[in-house]
C-alpha positions in Angstrom: 2.6 -22.7 28.0 -1.0 -23.5 27.6 -2.4 -26.3 25.4 -4.0 -23.6 23.3 -0.6 -21.9 22.7 1.0 -25.0 22.0 -1.6 -26.3 19.4 -1.5 -22.6 17.8 2.1 -22.9 17.3 1.6 -26.6 15.8 -0.9 -25.2 13.4 1.3 -22.4 12.2 4.2 -24.8 11.8 1.9 -27.2 9.6 0.6 -24.0 7.6 4.0 -23.1 7.0 5.0 -26.7 5.9 2.1 -26.7 3.5 3.2 -23.0 2.1 6.4 -24.8 1.2 5.1 -27.8 -0.3 2.7 -25.8 -2.4 5.7 -23.7 -3.6 7.8 -26.9 -4.3 4.9 -28.5 -6.2 4.4 -25.2 -8.3 8.2 -25.2 -9.1 8.1 -28.8 -10.5 5.0 -28.3 -12.5 6.6 -25.2 -14.1 10.2 -26.6 -14.5 9.7 -26.9 -18.5 8.0 -23.4 -18.7 10.2 -20.9 -20.7 10.7 -17.7 -18.7 9.2 -19.2 -15.5 11.2 -17.9 -12.4 11.6 -20.3 -9.6 9.7 -19.5 -6.6 10.8 -19.5 -2.7 9.0 -19.3 0.7 10.6 -17.3 3.4 9.9 -18.5 6.9 10.8 -17.2 10.1 10.1 -18.1 14.0 7.2 -15.9 15.7 8.6 -14.7 18.9 6.3 -13.0 21.8 7.9 -12.2 25.1 10.8 -14.4 24.6 8.6 -17.5 23.5 8.3 -18.9 20.1 4.7 -18.9 19.3 4.9 -20.3 15.8 6.2 -19.7 12.4 5.7 -16.8 10.1 5.4 -17.4 6.3 6.5 -14.4 4.2 8.2 -11.3 5.8 8.0 -11.0 9.5 6.4 -7.7 10.7 8.8 -4.9 11.6 
């Protein structure tokens, strides 16, 4: 693995973590709001050629 691919993998992991924290923050802020439905974040590993290349937030490509 090159340094560039390692850094890109780390960057996608940080972005996935940020998306999760934003969702948690929104859920906490709206805990007392009538009719609010809790949000969730779907995360999965991004794999190319048998190597993990990062994190996918949302539905992975088919």
